[in-house]
C-alpha positions in Angstrom: -8.0 121.2 225.6 -11.8 121.1 225.2 -12.9 118.5 222.6 -14.9 120.0 219.7 -18.5 118.8 219.3 -21.6 119.9 217.5 -24.2 121.9 219.4 -27.6 120.5 220.1 -29.1 122.7 217.4 -26.6 121.5 214.8 -27.2 117.8 215.9 -31.0 118.3 215.5 -31.0 120.2 212.2 -28.0 119.2 210.1 -28.1 116.2 207.8 -25.7 113.3 208.3 -23.7 114.4 205.2 -23.2 117.9 206.8 -22.2 116.3 210.1 -19.7 114.0 208.3 -18.2 116.9 206.4 -17.9 118.9 209.6 -16.1 116.0 211.3 -13.9 115.4 208.3 -12.8 119.0 208.2 -12.5 119.8 211.9 -11.8 116.5 213.8 -10.3 114.0 211.5 -6.5 113.7 212.1 -5.6 112.5 208.6 -2.7 110.2 208.5 -1.6 110.3 212.2 -0.4 106.8 213.1 -3.2 104.7 214.5 -3.1 101.0 213.8 0.6 100.4 213.8 2.7 97.4 214.7 3.4 98.6 218.2 -0.1 99.8 218.9 -1.4 96.4 217.7 1.1 94.5 219.8 0.5 96.7 222.8 -3.3 96.2 222.5 -2.9 92.4 221.9 -0.7 91.9 225.0 -2.7 94.2 227.2 -5.9 92.6 226.1 -4.5 89.2 226.7 -3.6 90.0 230.3 -6.7 92.0 231.1 -9.0 89.4 229.5 -7.4 86.8 231.8 -8.2 89.0 234.9 -11.7 89.7 233.6 -12.3 85.9 233.3 -11.1 85.4 236.8 -13.5 88.1 238.2 -16.5 87.1 236.1 -16.2 83.5 237.3 -16.1 84.7 240.9 -18.9 87.4 240.7 -20.7 87.1 237.4 -19.8 90.8 236.7 -18.0 91.9 233.5 -15.4 94.5 234.3 -14.4 97.1 231.7 -10.8 97.3 230.7 -10.7 100.3 228.4 -9.6 103.0 230.8 -7.1 100.7 232.5 -5.5 99.9 229.1 -5.3 103.6 228.2 -3.4 104.3 231.4 -1.1 101.3 231.1 -0.2 102.1 227.5 0.3 105.8 228.1 2.6 105.2 231.2 4.6 102.4 229.5 5.5 104.4 226.4 5.9 107.7 228.3 8.5 106.0 230.6 10.3 104.3 227.6 10.3 107.6 225.7 11.9 109.4 228.6 14.5 106.6 228.8 15.2 106.9 225.1 14.0 103.4 224.3 11.0 104.3 222.2 8.9 107.1 220.8 5.7 108.0 222.7 2.5 106.6 221.4 0.3 109.0 219.5 -3.1 109.6 220.9 -4.7 107.6 218.1 -2.3 104.7 218.6 -3.3 104.6 222.3 -6.9 104.7 221.3 -6.5 101.9 218.9 -4.6 99.9 221.6 -7.5 100.3 224.1 -10.0 99.3 221.4 -8.1 96.1 220.8 -7.8 95.4 224.6 -11.5 96.1 225.1 -12.4 93.7 222.3 -10.3 91.0 224.0 -12.2 91.6 227.3 -15.5 90.9 225.6 -14.5 87.3 224.8 -14.8 86.4 228.5 -18.6 86.6 228.7 -19.7 83.3 226.9 -17.3 81.2 229.0 -19.0 82.4 232.2 -22.6 82.5 230.9 -24.1 80.5 228.0 -21.3 78.1 227.1 -20.5 77.3 230.7 -24.3 76.7 231.4 -24.5 74.4 228.4 -21.6 72.3 229.6 -23.0 72.1 233.2 -26.5 71.2 232.0 -25.4 68.5 229.5 -22.3 67.2 231.3 -20.3 67.6 228.2 -17.0 69.5 228.0 -16.6 71.3 224.7 -13.3 71.1 222.8 -11.1 74.2 222.5 -11.7 74.5 218.8 -15.5 74.3 219.2 -15.3 77.1 221.7 -13.1 79.2 219.5 -15.2 78.7 216.4 -18.5 79.6 218.2 -17.0 82.6 219.9 -15.2 83.9 216.8 -18.3 83.6 214.6 -20.4 85.4 217.2 -17.8 88.2 217.8 -17.3 88.8 214.1 -21.1 89.0 213.6 -21.1 91.7 216.3 -18.5 93.7 214.3 -20.5 93.4 211.1 -23.8 94.3 212.8 -22.2 97.3 214.5 -20.9 99.3 211.6 -24.1 100.1 209.7 -25.4 101.3 213.1 -22.3 103.4 213.7 -23.3 105.8 211.0 -26.7 106.4 212.6 -25.9 106.4 216.4 -22.4 107.9 216.3 -22.2 110.1 213.1 -25.8 111.2 212.8 -27.4 111.1 216.3 -24.2 112.0 218.1 -25.3 109.9 221.1 -23.1 110.2 224.2 -21.9 106.6 224.9 -20.8 107.7 228.4 -18.2 105.0 228.9 -16.6 105.5 225.5 -16.8 109.3 226.0 -14.9 109.0 229.3 -12.1 107.1 227.5 -11.9 109.9 224.9 -11.8 112.6 227.5 -9.1 110.8 229.5 -7.0 110.3 226.3 -7.4 114.0 225.4 -6.4 115.0 228.9 -3.3 112.8 228.9 -2.0 114.0 225.6 -2.8 117.7 226.0 -1.2 118.8 229.2 -2.3 116.5 232.0 0.6 114.1 231.9 1.1 114.3 235.7 -2.4 113.1 236.4 -2.0 110.2 234.0 1.3 109.1 235.5 -0.1 109.5 239.1 -3.0 107.1 238.1 -0.5 104.7 236.5 1.6 104.7 239.8 -1.6 104.0 241.8 -2.3 101.1 239.5 1.2 99.7 239.6 1.7 100.0 243.4 -1.7 98.5 244.2 -1.1 95.7 241.8 2.3 94.9 243.4 1.0 95.1 247.0 -2.0 93.0 246.2 0.1 90.5 244.2 2.4 90.0 247.2 -0.6 89.4 249.5 -2.0 86.9 247.0 1.4 85.2 246.7 1.7 84.5 250.5 -1.9 83.1 250.7 -1.4 80.8 247.6 -0.8 77.2 248.4 0.8 76.5 245.0 3.3 79.4 245.1 4.2 78.7 248.7 4.8 75.0 247.9 7.0 76.0 244.9 9.0 78.5 246.9 9.4 76.4 250.0 10.0 73.0 248.4 11.3 73.6 244.9 13.3 76.8 245.5 14.3 76.9 249.2 14.3 73.0 249.7 13.0 73.4 253.3 11.8 69.8 253.4 15.5 68.7 253.0 17.3 70.8 255.5 14.6 72.1 257.8 12.4 69.0 257.9 9.3 70.8 256.6 6.6 68.3 255.9 3.8 70.5 254.4 4.1 73.9 252.8 2.9 76.8 255.0 0.9 79.8 253.8 -1.4 82.4 255.3 -5.1 81.6 255.2 -7.3 83.8 253.1 -10.2 82.5 255.0 -9.1 84.1 258.3 -11.8 82.5 260.5 -9.9 79.2 260.1 -7.5 80.4 262.8 -10.4 80.8 265.2 -11.9 77.4 264.3 -8.5 75.7 264.7 -8.2 77.2 268.2 -11.9 76.3 268.9 -11.3 72.6 268.1 -8.2 72.6 270.4 -9.7 74.5 273.4 -13.4 73.6 273.0 -14.5 77.1 272.2 -18.0 78.1 271.1 -19.0 77.3 267.5 -21.6 79.7 266.2 -24.8 78.1 264.8 -28.1 79.4 263.4 -31.2 77.2 264.2 -28.8 74.3 264.9 -26.8 74.6 261.6 -23.0 75.4 261.8 -22.5 78.7 260.0 -19.6 77.2 258.1 -22.1 74.9 256.3 -24.1 78.1 255.5 -21.1 79.6 253.8 -20.9 82.4 256.4 -17.1 82.8 256.5 -14.7 85.7 256.8 -12.4 85.8 253.8 -10.0 88.6 253.0 -10.3 88.7 249.2 -8.5 91.8 247.8 -10.1 91.3 244.3 -13.6 91.5 245.9 -12.6 94.8 247.5 -11.7 96.1 244.0 -14.9 94.8 242.5 -17.0 96.5 245.2 -15.2 99.8 244.7 -16.2 99.7 241.0 -19.8 98.5 241.5 -20.7 101.2 244.0 -22.5 101.2 247.3 -26.0 100.6 246.1 -25.3 97.4 244.1 -22.9 96.1 246.8 -25.5 96.7 249.6 -28.1 94.9 247.6 -25.8 91.9 247.1 -25.2 91.7 250.9 -28.9 92.0 251.5 -29.6 89.0 249.2 -26.8 87.0 250.8 -28.0 87.7 254.4 -31.6 86.8 253.6 -30.6 83.6 251.9 -27.9 82.2 254.0 -28.6 83.7 257.5 -32.4 83.6 257.4 -34.0 81.3 254.8 -31.5 78.5 254.5 -31.4 77.7 258.2 -35.2 77.5 258.2 -35.3 75.3 255.1 -32.6 73.0 256.6 -34.6 72.7 259.8 -37.8 71.9 257.7 -35.8 69.2 255.8 -36.1 71.0 252.4 -32.3 71.2 252.2 -30.6 68.1 253.4 -27.6 65.8 253.0 -27.9 62.8 250.7 -26.0 59.8 249.3 -24.6 60.4 245.9 -24.7 57.6 243.2 -21.1 56.9 243.9 -22.0 56.1 247.5 -20.4 59.2 249.0 -22.3 61.3 251.5 -22.9 64.8 250.2 -23.2 67.1 253.3 -25.0 70.4 253.5 -22.9 73.2 252.2 -23.3 76.6 250.5 -23.3 74.9 247.1 -26.0 72.4 248.1 -28.1 75.3 249.6 -28.0 77.0 246.2 -28.6 73.9 244.0 -31.3 72.3 246.2 -33.4 75.3 247.0 -32.0 78.9 246.7 -31.2 79.0 243.0 -34.8 79.3 242.0 -35.8 82.4 243.9 -32.4 84.0 243.2 -32.8 83.4 239.5 -36.4 84.7 239.5 -35.3 87.8 241.4 -32.6 88.5 238.7 -34.8 87.7 235.7 -37.9 89.6 236.8 -35.8 92.6 238.0 -34.0 92.8 234.7 -37.2 92.4 232.6 -39.1 95.0 234.6 -36.1 97.4 234.4 -36.0 96.8 230.7 -39.7 97.2 229.9 -39.8 100.2 232.3 -37.7 102.1 229.7 -40.0 102.0 226.6 -37.9 104.6 224.9 -35.4 101.9 224.2 -37.9 100.0 222.1 -39.4 103.0 220.5 -36.0 104.3 219.5 -35.1 100.8 218.2 -38.1 100.5 216.0 -37.7 104.2 214.8 -34.1 103.4 213.9 -35.0 100.2 211.9 -38.0 101.7 210.1 -37.0 105.3 209.7 -36.9 106.7 206.2 -34.5 109.4 205.1 -36.0 112.7 204.2 -35.7 114.0 200.6 -33.0 116.4 201.7 -31.0 113.6 203.4 -31.3 111.4 200.3 -30.1 114.2 198.0 -27.2 114.9 200.3 -26.3 111.2 200.2 -26.3 111.3 196.4 -23.8 114.1 196.5 -21.1 111.8 197.8 -19.8 110.3 201.0 -16.7 112.2 202.3 -16.0 109.3 204.6 -16.2 106.5 202.1 -12.4 105.9 202.1 -12.1 105.6 205.9 -15.4 104.0 207.0 -15.9 100.2 206.8 -17.8 99.7 203.5 -21.5 98.9 204.1 -21.3 96.1 201.6 -19.0 94.1 203.9 -21.8 94.0 206.5 -24.6 93.4 204.0 -22.7 90.4 202.6 -21.0 89.2 205.7 -24.0 89.2 208.2 -26.1 86.7 206.2 -23.1 84.5 205.4 -21.8 84.4 209.0 -25.4 84.1 210.3 -25.8 80.8 208.3 -22.3 79.7 209.5 -23.4 80.4 213.1 -26.6 78.3 212.6 -24.5 75.5 211.2 -22.1 75.7 214.2 -25.1 75.5 216.6 -26.5 72.5 214.7 -23.2 70.6 214.1 -21.6 71.2 217.6 -24.7 71.3 219.8 -27.5 69.6 218.0 -29.7 72.7 217.8 -32.3 72.3 215.0 -31.6 74.5 212.0 -35.0 76.1 212.3 -34.5 77.3 215.8 -31.1 78.8 215.0 -32.4 80.5 211.9 -35.5 81.8 213.8 -33.2 83.5 216.3 -31.2 85.4 213.6 -33.8 88.1 212.9 -33.8 88.9 216.6 -30.2 89.9 216.3 -30.9 93.3 214.6 -33.7 94.2 217.0 -31.7 93.2 220.1 -28.5 94.9 218.8 -30.4 98.2 218.3 -31.9 98.0 221.8 -28.6 97.2 223.4 -26.9 100.0 221.5 -29.5 102.5 222.4 -29.1 101.5 226.1 -25.3 101.6 225.9 -25.3 104.9 224.1 -27.5 106.6 226.8 -26.5 104.8 230.0 -23.4 102.6 229.5 -25.7 99.7 230.6 -26.7 96.8 228.2 -29.8 94.7 229.0 -28.3 91.6 227.4 -29.1 89.3 230.3 -32.8 90.2 230.2 -33.0 90.2 226.4 -31.3 86.8 226.3 -33.9 85.3 228.7 -36.6 86.4 226.2 -34.9 84.4 223.5 -34.2 81.5 225.9 -37.9 81.2 227.0 -39.1 81.6 223.4 -36.8 78.9 222.0 -37.5 76.7 225.1 -41.3 76.9 224.4 -40.6 75.4 220.9 -38.2 72.7 222.0 -38.0 71.6 225.7 -36.1 68.4 225.1 -32.7 69.8 224.2 -31.2 72.4 226.6 -28.9 73.6 223.7 -32.0 74.6 221.8 -32.7 77.5 224.2 -29.2 78.2 225.6 -27.2 78.5 222.4 -29.5 80.6 220.2 -30.1 82.9 223.2 -26.3 83.0 223.9 -25.6 83.8 220.3 -28.1 86.7 220.0 -27.0 88.1 223.4 -23.3 88.0 222.5 -23.8 89.5 219.0 -25.9 92.3 220.4 -23.5 93.1 223.3 -20.5 92.9 221.0 -22.0 95.3 218.6 -23.0 97.8 221.3 -19.6 97.5 223.0 -17.8 98.1 219.8 -19.7 101.3 219.1 -18.8 102.4 222.6 -15.2 101.8 221.8 -15.5 103.7 218.5 -16.9 106.7 220.2 -13.6 108.0 221.6 -12.0 107.4 218.1 -14.8 109.5 216.6 -14.1 112.2 219.2 -10.4 112.2 218.5 -10.5 111.9 214.7 -9.6 108.2 214.1 -10.2 106.1 211.1 -13.2 103.8 211.8 -11.9 101.2 209.3 -8.7 100.7 211.3 -10.7 100.5 214.6 -12.7 97.6 213.0 -9.5 95.8 212.2 -8.2 96.4 215.7 -11.4 95.0 217.1 -10.9 91.8 215.2 -7.3 91.6 216.5 -8.7 91.9 220.0 -11.2 89.1 219.4 -8.3 86.6 218.8 -6.2 88.1 221.6 -9.0 87.5 224.1 -9.8 84.0 222.8 -6.1 83.0 223.1 -6.2 84.1 226.7 -9.5 82.9 228.0 -10.0 79.5 226.3 -6.8 77.8 227.7 -7.5 79.5 231.1 -11.0 78.1 231.1 -9.6 74.5 230.9 -6.9 75.3 233.5 -9.2 77.0 236.1 -12.6 75.4 235.6 -12.1 72.0 233.9 -8.6 70.7 234.8 -7.8 67.1 233.8 -7.5 64.5 236.5 -4.7 62.0 236.8 -6.3 59.9 234.1 -6.5 63.0 231.8 -10.3 63.2 232.0 -12.0 66.5 232.4 -15.3 66.9 234.2 -18.1 69.5 234.2 -18.4 69.0 238.0 -15.4 71.3 238.5 -16.8 74.2 236.4 -18.8 75.6 239.3 -17.0 75.5 242.6 -16.7 77.3 245.9 -13.8 79.4 244.6 -15.5 80.1 241.2 -19.3 80.0 241.8 -20.1 81.1 238.2 -23.2 83.0 239.2 -24.0 84.1 235.6 -23.8 80.6 234.3 -26.0 79.4 237.2 -28.7 81.9 236.1 -28.6 80.5 232.5 -28.7 76.9 233.9 -31.6 77.7 236.2 -33.7 79.0 233.3 -32.8 76.0 231.2 -33.7 73.6 234.0 -37.0 75.4 234.6 -37.8 75.1 230.9 -36.9 71.4 230.8 -38.5 70.2 234.1 -41.3 72.7 234.6 -42.3 74.4 237.9 -44.2 71.3 239.1 -40.9 69.5 239.6 -39.8 71.9 242.3 -40.5 71.7 246.1 -43.6 73.7 247.1 -41.5 76.0 249.3 -39.3 76.8 246.3 -42.3 77.7 244.2 -43.6 80.0 247.0 -40.2 81.6 247.3 -40.2 82.2 243.5 -43.6 83.9 243.6 -42.5 86.2 246.5 -39.2 86.9 244.8 -41.0 87.9 241.6 -43.4 90.3 243.4 -40.5 91.8 245.4 -38.3 92.2 242.3 -41.1 93.9 240.4 -41.8 96.2 243.4 -38.1 97.1 243.8 -37.6 98.0 240.2 -40.9 100.0 240.0 -39.8 102.0 243.0 -36.4 102.5 241.5 -37.9 103.7 238.2 -40.4 106.0 240.0 -37.7 107.5 242.2 -35.4 108.0 239.2 -32.7 105.7 240.6 -32.8 107.0 244.2 -34.4 103.8 245.6 -31.4 102.0 247.2 -32.2 98.4 246.4 -31.5 96.6 243.1 -33.5 93.4 242.5 -30.9 92.0 240.1 -28.1 92.6 242.7 -30.2 91.0 245.5 -30.6 87.9 243.3 -26.8 87.9 242.6 -26.2 87.9 246.3 -28.2 84.7 246.6 -25.9 82.7 244.3 -22.6 84.3 245.3 -20.6 83.2 248.4 -21.7 85.5 251.3 -18.0 86.1 252.1 -17.5 87.6 248.6 -20.6 89.7 249.0 -19.3 91.0 252.3 -15.9 91.9 250.9 -17.5 93.7 247.9 -19.6 95.7 250.3 -16.5 96.6 252.4 -14.7 97.8 249.3 -17.8 99.8 248.1 -18.2 101.3 251.6 -14.6 102.4 251.8 -14.7 104.3 248.5 -18.2 105.7 249.1 -17.2 107.0 252.5 -13.8 108.4 251.4 -15.5 110.0 248.4 -17.9 111.8 250.7 -15.0 112.9 252.9 -13.0 114.2 249.9 -15.7 115.5 247.6 -13.9 118.8 246.8 -11.9 118.5 243.5 -8.3 119.6 243.6 -7.4 118.1 247.0 -5.0 115.2 247.5 -7.7 113.2 249.1 -10.0 113.7 246.1 -7.2 112.8 243.6 -6.5 109.6 245.6 -9.9 108.3 246.5 -12.2 109.7 243.8 -10.0 110.2 240.7 -7.8 107.3 241.7 -10.7 104.9 242.5 -10.6 103.1 239.2 -6.8 102.5 239.0 -6.8 101.4 242.7 -9.6 99.0 242.1 -8.0 97.7 238.9 -4.8 97.1 240.8 -6.6 95.1 243.5 -8.3 93.0 240.8 -5.2 92.6 238.6 -2.8 91.7 241.4 -5.2 89.1 242.8 -6.2 87.7 239.5 -2.8 87.4 237.9 -1.1 85.8 240.9 -4.2 83.6 241.5 -4.0 82.4 237.9 -0.3 81.7 238.3 -1.2 79.7 241.4 -3.5 77.5 239.4 -0.8 77.0 236.8 1.7 76.1 239.5 -0.7 73.6 241.0 -1.2 71.9 237.6 2.5 71.8 236.9 3.4 70.4 240.4 0.6 67.8 240.1 
């Protein structure tokens, strides 16, 4: 059924007290079960699994994937099937909403480990302990919760802002529980089938799983004489190069450089197909453009000129030219400038975000609103009390400053100076999230990073950690309000959603912190962990590279870079500004995204190509089956998100399992 909402006239003219009373009398579902043991456990487990997959994808692409709609579909299908089998009662709509809120909160815990914290470890060469990670992430996430709830009454209750991503979850929940069960189960089947098929493919290309199957289970080395485990190659051009070495076939080169050294490989990565389908054709095409310019055009020229070259490491080993060296020695700088300038121009090109932010902070209530507030708050028993935020934010803010000082050596003054920025950045992020489902956290973090770096250039932590803290608190607050939006639409208790969000914080932390050590900082035979493994060919950590690039630039200055790199940065800055201005002037119709071009510079080109293939498939099929109601539309358009989620989940879960197997088998 259609969800009830206020008209534009009512939103504009009613006081918040009137809107709260209308919601309480017409939308609020009273004591319908919401945060129950089973919804809490479902959200905890779902969030644990989805946070693991989100970490895997963020490390590969630098892109944070949303998990709310996927968790809604999974929880709905799981309990609907169990209810039909007589094993359990179906979840109520509010239990499912609470479950997705917990799962979404778990997914937010991924970001620091692939951005600020990862960059800090790479820059300093110091691996943090698990409890330091947990303490920093928990303080930041809890601050986000406390900052969010005073804003909730303004953005959600009073302004009735749309929060498109949250509203989509509310609409899907309403549809699933009011007569569109078949559509929900169809999407669940798409998700399950795609996950299984992708998981099987990932299984047969995984060296660890194949070694375990062939040696530990089938014992082929004992009765069949198998010397090495066999598995399909994900990098499919290896078959050609194997034959080329045997039969002296042609090896493609660009300006004398083997294209394998440039990273121009053909890899069938199902997860990247799914990421491309979710990101869309414009972003994926921009990534491919950045990869082509960097690896097929500029890198060969710079190698020929001697700007990128092999060298002898301090250990005495020869470090050959590779994709990673191309990025580290030269390309990182223009790629980072493209991303930072593009993000900042896009941010400042939307002045309404700033005007709304300041209006929200400094707006005074009218006499009528003040009088209405004095009459009593009908939601006082179900909203999170404001005193919790007013007391908790200063206390946790000081705790966060202490954590930065004690763990990372950040001066107290710098940490405390960054705290007032939290409110302003949180309001800007929330405004943006409420209107567009996009948060400018990356560009806002760079403002803090440059500001702190101007004060203290000697300690990388002095710019990375305060910027990371303000960015994470702001994004957590905005994301929480987006998760609260469907609860508001469906009549849930905000206080219970806040508790659920805290549960999700610890679910996500328990998932992603051990996986960080397993995937990115495994111990060697002597039990020693190294930051050298955090950024690798499999996990290029593009978001962390961006943070590292800014920190290095602050510490060393532009004068330390090769002249050609400085020229490339100037050209990249001008091009990024031009791209974003054209995009703003054309109201989004200009096809190139400067941020995505920069992302393509630091990502492996094979990943960019597969993301583009995935985006192209869904874009083309969406055009072919644009008419609603057809089977093709249901599959390719309505089923896009569950199919892509299945591609990502199947690859990520089996890929994580492969890493665990490799560790266990030594």
